[in-house]
C-alpha positions in Angstrom: 0.0 0.0 0.0 1.3 3.5 -0.9 0.7 5.5 2.2 1.9 8.7 0.5 -0.9 8.5 -2.1 -3.4 7.8 0.7 -2.4 10.8 2.7 -2.2 13.0 -0.4 -5.7 11.9 -1.3 -6.9 12.8 2.2 -5.1 16.2 2.0 -6.9 16.9 -1.3 -10.2 16.1 0.4 -9.4 18.4 3.3 -8.6 21.3 0.8 -11.8 20.7 -1.0 -14.1 20.4 2.1 -12.2 22.4 4.8 -14.9 25.1 5.0 -17.5 22.4 5.9 -18.1 20.7 9.2 -15.9 17.7 8.4 -14.4 15.4 11.0 -11.5 13.0 11.2 -14.0 10.2 10.5 -15.1 11.9 7.3 -11.5 12.3 6.1 -10.4 8.7 7.0 -13.6 7.3 5.5 -12.7 9.1 2.2 -9.6 6.9 2.0 -11.2 3.8 3.5 -9.2 3.7 6.7 -10.3 3.5 10.3 -10.0 6.9 12.1 -7.4 5.7 14.6 -5.2 4.0 12.0 -5.5 6.8 9.5 -4.6 9.3 12.3 -1.4 7.4 13.0 -0.4 7.2 9.3 -1.2 10.8 8.7 0.9 12.1 11.7 3.8 9.8 10.8 4.1 11.1 7.3 3.2 14.8 7.8 4.2 15.6 11.4 0.7 17.0 12.1 -2.4 15.5 13.6 -5.4 15.5 11.3 -7.2 18.1 13.4 -4.2 20.3 13.6 -3.6 20.2 9.9 -7.3 21.0 9.2 -7.2 23.9 11.7 -3.9 25.3 10.2 -5.3 25.1 6.7 -8.5 26.9 7.7 -6.5 29.6 9.4 -4.2 30.1 6.5 -7.1 30.5 4.2 -8.7 33.0 6.5 -5.4 35.0 6.6 -5.4 35.1 2.8 -9.0 36.4 2.9 -8.2 39.0 5.5 -5.3 40.2 3.3 -6.9 40.0 -0.1 -10.6 40.9 0.5 -12.8 43.4 2.3 -15.3 40.8 3.6 -16.4 41.2 7.2 -14.5 39.0 9.6 -17.7 37.2 10.6 -18.2 36.2 7.0 -14.6 35.1 6.5 -14.8 33.0 9.7 -18.1 31.4 8.5 -16.9 30.8 5.0 -13.7 29.0 6.2 -15.3 26.5 8.6 -15.4 28.3 11.9 -18.6 28.0 13.9 -18.4 31.3 15.7 -16.3 34.5 15.4 -15.1 33.9 18.9 -13.6 30.5 18.0 -12.0 32.0 14.9 -10.5 34.9 16.8 -9.1 32.7 19.5 -7.5 30.2 17.1 -6.2 32.9 14.8 -4.5 34.8 17.6 -3.0 31.7 19.0 -1.6 30.7 15.7 -0.2 34.0 14.4 0.3 35.9 17.7 -1.8 38.8 16.3 -5.6 39.3 16.2 -7.5 39.1 12.9 -8.3 42.8 13.1 -4.6 43.7 13.6 -3.6 41.3 10.9 -5.9 43.1 8.5 -4.3 46.4 9.3 -0.6 45.5 9.1 -0.8 42.6 6.6 2.3 40.8 7.9 3.8 38.0 5.8 2.9 34.5 6.8 4.3 31.2 5.7 2.4 29.2 3.1 0.5 26.2 4.4 0.9 23.4 3.8 4.7 23.8 3.6 6.6 22.7 0.5 7.7 19.1 0.6 5.3 18.2 3.3 5.2 14.6 2.2 8.3 12.5 1.5 9.4 11.9 -2.1 7.2 9.2 -3.4 10.1 7.1 -4.9 12.0 7.3 -1.6 8.9 6.5 0.3 8.3 3.4 -1.9 11.9 2.3 -1.3 11.5 2.8 2.4 8.3 0.8 2.6 10.0 -2.1 0.9 11.9 -2.5 4.1 8.7 -3.5 5.8 7.2 -5.4 2.9 10.2 -7.8 3.0 10.1 -8.5 6.7 11.1 -11.9 8.0 10.2 -13.5 11.3 12.7 -15.5 13.2 12.4 -17.3 16.6 15.9 -16.9 18.1 16.9 -19.1 21.0 18.7 -17.7 24.0 22.1 -16.5 23.0 25.4 -15.1 24.4 27.3 -12.1 23.3 30.7 -10.7 24.2 31.9 -7.1 23.6 32.0 -3.6 25.1 29.1 -1.5 26.4 28.1 2.1 27.3 25.1 3.8 28.9 22.9 6.1 26.8 20.2 8.6 27.7 17.7 9.5 24.9 16.9 12.9 26.2 20.3 14.2 27.3 22.1 16.5 24.8 25.1 14.1 24.7 23.0 11.0 25.6 24.0 8.9 22.7 27.4 10.5 22.0 29.1 7.7 23.9 28.1 5.3 21.1 30.5 7.1 18.8 33.3 6.7 21.4 32.4 3.0 21.8 32.8 2.4 18.1 36.1 4.2 18.1 37.3 1.9 20.8 35.9 -1.2 19.0 37.8 -0.4 15.8 41.0 0.5 17.7 41.1 -2.6 19.8 39.6 -5.0 17.1 38.0 -7.3 19.7 36.8 -9.6 16.9 40.4 -10.8 16.6 40.7 -11.8 20.3 37.2 -12.9 21.5 37.1 -16.7 21.2 34.1 -19.1 20.5 32.5 -16.8 18.0 29.4 -18.3 16.4 29.6 -16.3 13.1 32.6 -15.1 11.1 32.9 -11.3 10.7 29.5 -10.5 12.1 29.1 -7.9 14.8 26.0 -6.7 16.6 25.0 -3.2 17.8 22.6 -4.0 20.7 20.3 -1.7 22.6 18.9 -3.2 25.8 18.0 -2.6 29.4 15.5 0.2 28.6 14.4 2.0 31.7 11.5 4.2 32.8 14.0 7.1 32.9 14.6 7.0 29.1 18.0 5.4 29.6 19.4 2.2 28.1 22.6 0.4 27.4 24.3 0.0 24.0 26.6 -2.9 23.4 28.9 -3.7 20.4 29.4 -7.4 20.4 29.8 -10.7 18.7 27.7 -13.7 19.3 29.6 -16.5 21.1 28.8 -20.1 22.1 30.0 -19.7 25.7 31.1 -17.0 28.1 33.6 -19.3 29.8 36.6 -18.0 27.9 35.9 -14.3 28.0 39.1 -12.2 27.7 39.8 -9.4 30.3 38.2 -6.0 29.7 35.3 -7.5 27.7 31.7 -7.9 28.9 29.5 -11.0 28.4 25.7 -11.1 28.4 23.0 -13.6 27.9 19.7 -12.7 26.2 16.7 -14.9 26.5 14.8 -16.5 23.6 12.4 -14.3 21.7 10.8 -13.9 18.3 12.1 -11.1 16.1 11.0 -9.2 13.0 14.1 -8.9 10.8 14.5 -6.1 8.3 17.1 -5.3 5.7 17.9 -1.6 5.7 20.5 1.1 5.6 22.3 3.0 8.4 20.5 6.2 7.3 17.1 4.6 7.9 18.2 3.9 11.5 20.0 7.2 12.4 17.3 9.4 10.8 14.7 7.9 13.2 12.4 7.0 10.3 12.7 3.3 10.8 11.8 3.1 14.5 9.1 5.8 14.2 7.3 3.8 11.5 7.9 0.5 13.3 6.3 1.7 16.5 3.5 3.8 15.1 2.4 1.9 12.0 4.0 -1.5 11.5 3.2 -3.1 14.8 -0.5 -2.1 14.6 -0.7 -3.1 10.9 0.6 -6.6 11.6 -1.3 -7.2 14.8 1.9 -7.3 16.8 3.2 -5.7 20.0 6.5 -5.6 21.9 7.3 -8.2 24.6 7.9 -7.2 28.2 7.2 -3.5 27.6 8.5 -0.6 29.8 6.9 2.8 29.6 9.4 5.6 30.0 9.0 9.0 31.7 8.4 10.6 28.3 5.6 8.1 27.4 7.7 6.0 25.0 7.1 2.2 25.1 10.1 -0.1 24.6 10.7 -3.8 25.0 13.1 -5.0 27.7 14.3 -7.5 25.2 17.2 -6.4 23.0 16.9 -4.8 19.6 20.0 -5.1 17.5 21.7 -4.2 14.3 23.7 -6.8 12.5 26.7 -5.7 10.5 28.7 -7.8 8.0 25.6 -9.6 6.6 25.0 -9.7 2.8 22.7 -6.7 2.9 23.9 -3.3 4.2 22.6 -4.2 7.7 19.8 -6.1 9.4 17.6 -5.0 12.2 16.2 -7.5 14.7 13.2 -6.0 16.5 11.6 -8.1 19.3 7.9 -8.8 18.7 5.0 -10.5 20.5 2.1 -11.9 18.5 -1.2 -10.6 19.9 -3.8 -13.3 20.7 
């Protein structure tokens, strides 16, 4: 399914009907989606909720009418979907930090809405969605890893900076040449685990090993329990840009009837699995992502 086309069709419907008393259900029904699922897709692709987009478009059109016509403000409000002049004035002032009457007098410049390039490039979007179309599911037994680790904090300015330092150490020390009992040749993992309610976690660079009995000094060993994973082939840019995990959490899981196992809800309201999620480097594709999943009954 091309979600960009779906959202573009919905936006066209909004632009055609914005001055009527339309609801999220009306808009989602136009593209044959449920209101809740459509709202998730719309916000993921545009960055706006459906209601916020509709309000912003109505206000932009009223601003144009104030600037380009001599119609009474009550008429402008009514013609652009506002039930009362009071509701219009309040929303307009909150949006533009100036009252409609003042706006008409000074005619300040305002940014066009919707902004240019609101939706992602269609070709890039199609390429991105192939990641999720080609998902595989793997039940992985409990496994051991050996490597080096750092603490991260998602909401600290330098919270993930330590990952860069960790990779610098990894490449300088070349642990893959000294860690014994490796399960795979030239395969390394980047593992995020131990998510906490405080938006902190641990990040580990490691290799999978068959035992931790022969672990060299200065290296950490961990065991992770058995779990089912959704496995994706993707690029590093998909991960570092945040696009992959945003889509995974807001769309993919709901679409596939899945959830995350052993979830922790953080202070910021994010939901993460306590099971590890990890990147696999050295595989035939650019990289693979293993995301822990739980099949909903």
